[in-house]
C-alpha positions in Angstrom: -85.4 -107.7 13.2 -87.8 -105.4 11.8 -86.4 -103.0 10.4 -88.9 -99.3 10.5 -86.7 -97.7 7.8 -86.8 -100.9 5.7 -90.7 -101.0 5.9 -90.7 -97.7 5.1 -89.3 -97.8 1.7 -91.5 -100.8 0.9 -94.3 -98.3 0.3 -91.0 -95.9 -1.8 -90.9 -99.3 -3.8 -94.3 -99.4 -4.4 -94.2 -96.1 -5.2 -91.3 -96.3 -8.5 -93.8 -99.4 -9.5 -97.1 -97.2 -9.2 -95.6 -93.9 -11.0 -94.4 -96.4 -13.6 -98.3 -98.2 -14.2 -99.5 -94.5 -14.7 -101.4 -94.6 -11.4 -100.2 -90.9 -9.6 -102.6 -91.6 -7.2 -101.4 -94.2 -6.0 -97.6 -93.1 -5.8 -98.8 -90.6 -3.8 -100.7 -92.4 -1.2 -97.5 -94.5 -1.3 -94.9 -91.9 -1.0 -96.6 -90.3 1.7 -97.2 -93.7 3.9 -93.7 -93.6 3.8 -92.7 -90.6 5.1 -95.1 -90.1 7.6 -97.3 -93.0 8.4 -97.0 -92.8 12.7 -97.0 -95.9 15.5 -100.3 -93.7 16.6 -102.6 -96.8 15.5 -102.0 -100.7 16.0 -101.3 -101.2 12.5 -99.1 -98.1 12.1 -97.1 -100.2 14.7 -97.7 -103.4 13.0 -96.7 -101.9 9.3 -93.6 -100.5 11.1 -92.2 -102.9 13.3 -93.0 -105.7 9.8 -90.9 -108.6 10.4 -90.9 -110.2 6.9 -89.9 -108.7 3.6 -92.8 -106.3 3.4 -91.8 -105.9 -0.5 -92.1 -109.6 -1.1 -94.9 -109.8 1.2 -96.5 -107.0 -0.6 -97.0 -104.4 2.7 -98.3 -101.8 0.8 -100.5 -103.8 -1.5 -102.2 -105.4 1.8 -102.2 -101.7 3.6 -103.9 -99.8 0.8 -106.2 -102.6 0.0 -107.8 -101.9 3.1 -107.8 -98.1 2.9 -108.8 -98.3 -0.2 -112.4 -101.2 0.6 -112.7 -97.9 3.5 -113.5 -96.1 0.9 -115.6 -97.9 -1.2 -117.8 -98.4 2.0 -118.6 -94.1 2.2 -116.2 -94.5 5.7 -114.5 -91.5 5.8 -114.8 -88.3 3.1 -111.4 -87.2 3.7 -110.0 -90.3 3.1 -112.1 -90.6 -0.4 -110.5 -87.4 -1.4 -107.5 -88.5 -1.3 -108.7 -91.7 -3.5 -110.4 -89.5 -6.3 -107.6 -87.4 -6.6 -108.2 -84.3 -5.2 -106.3 -84.0 -2.3 -102.2 -84.6 -3.8 -100.1 -82.4 -0.8 -97.6 -85.0 1.2 -98.5 -83.9 4.1 -102.1 -83.1 3.6 -102.6 -87.3 2.6 -100.5 -88.7 5.6 -102.9 -87.4 7.5 -106.0 -88.4 6.2 -104.6 -91.6 6.4 -102.9 -91.1 10.0 -106.4 -89.6 11.0 -108.6 -92.4 9.5 -106.1 -95.0 11.2 -107.2 -93.2 14.5 -110.7 -93.6 14.0 -111.4 -97.3 11.5 -107.7 -99.6 13.4 -110.1 -102.5 14.5 -111.1 -102.3 10.7 -107.5 -102.0 9.2 -105.4 -104.0 10.8 -106.9 -107.6 9.9 -105.3 -106.1 6.4 -102.7 -106.7 7.5 -103.3 -110.9 7.7 -102.4 -112.0 4.6 -101.5 -111.5 0.5 -103.3 -109.4 -2.0 -105.1 -111.2 -4.4 -105.8 -109.3 -7.7 -106.8 -111.8 -8.9 -106.5 -109.6 -12.6 -108.3 -111.2 -15.5 -106.2 -107.9 -17.7 -103.6 -110.5 -17.1 -105.1 -113.3 -19.4 -103.8 -111.2 -22.4 -100.4 -111.5 -21.5 -100.6 -115.8 -20.5 -102.9 -116.2 -24.2 -99.7 -114.7 -25.2 -97.4 -117.6 -24.3 -100.1 -120.5 -24.5 -100.3 -118.8 -28.5 -96.7 -120.3 -28.4 -97.4 -123.5 -26.6 -99.6 -124.2 -29.5 -97.0 -123.0 -32.4 -95.1 -125.7 -31.1 -97.2 -128.5 -30.5 -100.9 -128.3 -31.7 -104.4 -126.6 -31.0 -105.4 -128.6 -27.9 -104.3 -127.6 -24.9 -105.4 -128.6 -21.4 -104.4 -126.1 -18.8 -103.4 -126.0 -15.2 -103.1 -123.0 -12.7 -101.8 -122.1 -9.7 -101.9 -119.8 -7.5 -105.8 -119.2 -8.4 -107.4 -117.2 -5.5 -110.9 -116.5 -7.5 -110.5 -118.2 -10.9 -110.9 -115.6 -13.0 -107.8 -116.1 -15.4 -109.8 -119.7 -15.3 -112.1 -117.9 -17.9 -109.2 -117.4 -20.3 -111.1 -119.7 -22.8 -114.2 -117.9 -22.4 -112.9 -114.2 -22.0 -112.1 -112.7 -26.1 -109.6 -111.3 -26.8 -108.5 -107.7 -29.3 -104.2 -108.4 -29.6 -103.4 -105.3 -31.9 -106.8 -106.9 -34.2 -105.4 -110.6 -34.1 -108.8 -111.2 -32.4 -109.7 -114.7 -30.3 -112.5 -116.6 -28.3 -115.5 -116.5 -28.2 -117.4 -113.5 -30.6 -120.6 -113.0 -27.7 -117.9 -112.9 -24.5 -119.1 -111.1 -21.9 -116.1 -109.1 -21.5 -113.1 -108.7 -24.2 -109.6 -107.7 -23.3 -107.8 -105.7 -24.6 -104.7 -104.9 -24.1 -102.1 -101.5 -26.1 -100.0 -104.1 -28.6 -96.4 -102.8 -28.1 -94.3 -104.1 -30.5 -94.8 -107.1 -33.1 -97.7 -107.7 -34.5 -98.6 -111.1 -33.8 -98.7 -114.3 -35.3 -101.6 -115.9 -35.7 -102.2 -119.5 -34.4 -105.2 -121.8 -34.5 -105.8 -122.8 -30.6 -108.0 -124.9 -28.2 -108.5 -125.0 -24.8 -109.6 -128.5 -24.1 -110.5 -128.0 -20.0 -108.8 -125.4 -17.6 -108.2 -126.6 -14.2 -106.5 -124.3 -11.1 -105.4 -124.7 -7.2 -105.0 -122.0 -4.9 -103.5 -122.0 -1.2 -106.2 -120.2 -0.1 -108.7 -119.8 -3.0 -111.8 -117.0 -3.1 -115.0 -117.3 -4.1 -116.1 -114.7 -6.3 -119.4 -115.4 -6.3 -119.9 -113.8 -2.1 -121.0 -110.5 -2.2 -117.8 -109.9 0.7 -115.6 -111.3 -1.7 -116.3 -109.6 -4.9 -116.3 -106.4 -2.2 -112.9 -107.9 -0.9 -111.2 -108.0 -4.3 -112.8 -104.8 -5.9 -110.5 -102.7 -2.5 -107.3 -103.8 -4.1 -108.4 -102.7 -7.7 -106.8 -99.4 -7.7 -109.0 -96.4 -8.0 -107.3 -94.7 -11.2 -108.9 -97.9 -12.7 -112.2 -98.1 -13.2 -112.3 -99.8 -16.5 -110.4 -103.1 -14.2 -113.2 -102.5 -11.9 -116.3 -103.0 -14.5 -114.1 -105.9 -16.0 -113.9 -107.4 -12.4 -117.5 -106.9 -12.3 -118.8 -108.7 -15.2 -116.0 -111.9 -15.4 -117.6 -112.4 -11.5 -121.3 -112.5 -13.1 -119.4 -115.1 -15.6 -118.0 -117.5 -12.6 -122.1 -116.5 -11.1 -123.7 -118.3 -14.7 -120.6 -121.4 -15.1 -118.6 -121.5 -11.8 -114.4 -122.8 -12.9 -112.8 -126.3 -11.5 -111.2 -123.9 -8.7 -110.1 -126.5 -5.5 -108.2 -125.5 -2.2 -104.5 -127.7 -2.6 -100.3 -127.4 -1.8 -98.9 -125.6 -5.6 -95.9 -128.5 -4.8 -98.6 -130.3 -3.8 -101.3 -130.2 -7.3 -99.0 -130.0 -9.5 -97.4 -133.8 -9.0 -100.6 -134.5 -8.6 -102.0 -133.5 -12.0 -98.6 -134.2 -13.5 -99.6 -138.0 -12.7 -102.8 -138.2 -14.3 -103.4 -140.2 -17.5 -103.0 -137.1 -20.3 -105.4 -138.1 -23.3 -102.5 -138.0 -26.8 -102.9 -134.9 -29.0 -103.7 -132.2 -26.1 -100.3 -129.9 -25.2 -100.8 -129.9 -20.9 -100.0 -127.1 -19.7 -99.6 -125.0 -16.1 -99.8 -121.1 -15.7 -98.8 -118.3 -13.3 -99.2 -115.1 -12.4 -97.8 -113.5 -10.4 -97.4 -115.9 -7.8 -93.8 -117.2 -8.0 -92.7 -115.0 -5.7 -95.4 -115.7 -2.6 -94.8 -120.1 -3.1 -92.4 -121.2 -0.1 -88.7 -122.1 -2.5 -89.5 -125.2 -1.3 -92.5 -126.0 -3.0 -90.6 -123.9 -5.9 -87.6 -126.3 -5.7 -90.3 -129.6 -6.1 -92.4 -127.9 -8.7 -89.4 -127.6 -10.8 -88.2 -131.2 -10.1 -91.0 -132.2 -11.3 -92.0 -129.8 -13.9 -88.6 -131.4 -14.9 -89.2 -135.1 -14.8 -92.5 -134.7 -16.8 -90.8 -132.7 -19.4 -88.0 -135.7 -20.0 -91.4 -138.2 -19.9 -93.2 -135.3 -22.5 -93.7 -137.2 -25.9 -94.8 -135.2 -29.3 -98.5 -136.8 -28.6 -98.5 -135.9 -25.1 -96.8 -133.0 -25.4 -95.7 -130.2 -22.0 -96.0 -126.5 -21.3 -95.2 -123.7 -19.0 -96.3 -120.8 -19.4 -95.8 -117.8 -16.7 -96.8 -113.9 -16.4 -93.7 -113.0 -13.0 -92.1 -109.5 -12.3 -88.6 -108.6 -13.2 -87.8 -105.6 -10.6 -85.6 -104.4 -13.8 -87.7 -103.5 -16.2 -91.1 -102.7 -13.2 -93.4 -104.8 -15.3 -94.2 -108.8 -16.1 -92.3 -111.0 -18.6 -94.0 -113.8 -20.0 -92.1 -117.1 -20.5 -92.5 -119.9 -21.9 -90.8 -123.1 -22.6 -91.7 -126.5 -23.8 -91.4 -130.6 -24.0 -89.6 -132.2 -26.4 -87.5 -130.1 -27.8 -88.0 -126.2 -26.2 -86.8 -126.6 -22.4 -84.8 -123.6 -21.9 -87.4 -120.9 -21.2 -87.7 -118.3 -24.2 -89.3 -114.4 -23.7 -91.9 -113.8 -25.4 -92.9 -110.5 -23.9 -93.3 -108.0 -21.3 -96.1 -106.8 -19.6 -97.4 -104.4 -17.5 -99.7 -106.3 -14.7 -103.3 -105.8 -14.8 -103.2 -105.8 -18.2 -103.2 -101.6 -19.6 -100.1 -103.0 -22.9 -98.7 -106.2 -24.3 -95.4 -105.7 -26.2 -94.9 -108.6 -28.2 -91.5 -109.8 -28.7 -90.2 -108.6 -25.2 -88.5 -105.0 -24.0 -87.2 -103.0 -26.0 -83.3 -101.4 -25.8 -84.4 -98.2 -23.4 -86.6 -100.5 -21.2 -83.5 -100.7 -19.0 -82.2 -97.6 -19.0 -85.7 -96.1 -18.4 -86.6 -98.2 -15.1 -84.8 -97.0 -11.4 -86.0 -98.9 -9.3 -84.4 -98.8 -5.4 -83.0 -102.6 -4.5 -85.1 -105.3 -3.1 -85.1 -109.4 -2.7 -88.1 -109.2 -4.9 -91.1 -107.0 -6.2 -94.6 -106.9 -6.2 -96.2 -104.8 -8.6 -99.8 -105.0 -8.0 
């Protein structure tokens, strides 16, 4: 049964995330929608009558992505003022949103049909921390498998350059250098060679399609123009050399990949970021079972690793965890990170994190 109060609360939860991710424009927008969205449009009614779990379904980000697309298309000057930060009054923002809904209801309604696919390249800066740990444990050569690849922009992880607090990795001439603010302990360097990268998504996107590129750009928050520029450059890299991305159910694909012959001296690694919450429980259970079974078969010559960057709602940011076989079959937290890769804290959360954040209750949280 739909719960209007709970659906409004999802926008307040997203407001909390935006505030703690230095996104005041989006925080104000979420607060205004939570308080002021009306049923005068089909889109507004569908949001308020959302039948699922709105935070897990990323309902706020679906809607705001559609609003941002209108702004980027130059469709509404009043809404553009909100996204520029020129309109800050909560009632005025709510009025601008409801006015846009009155004019663009048909355009905005389909944005609610599926979850956002932000596919942020900056997340590679956190994921590479996990891959470096796998390389320290089992040797430099890695065969990388990613689920939930969306448009495949993190499948470029072997082609990006990184500056991780002064530790530099990747091709020196890479078109994209990802250099997050580095927090915590210095990173211990390690030799790493990613020998292959493959990915799957249940609904993969072709980022080289101009319409898809525009959709991905709409999910980039207006406060972060550097992210938009990085997205553009990453897509240009895909046009120059496509990634290996297929349409598949995540559990089916993982089971099939784990059944393939594995070269000696190469660690097979499953990787994902901000995807686990979207998986049906049956799929998640199958992947866990497949990884545990393959881990039991792993040897020093054919190791297996698992690297994830997934949200921790109590911290309001992402946690990088790793496990590997043989010998390291328990999850180990390596780092925490901003959801879009703006910063990475090596060594996990500091003692003040859990005291500083006070997140409203929700079964699942999406940072965006």
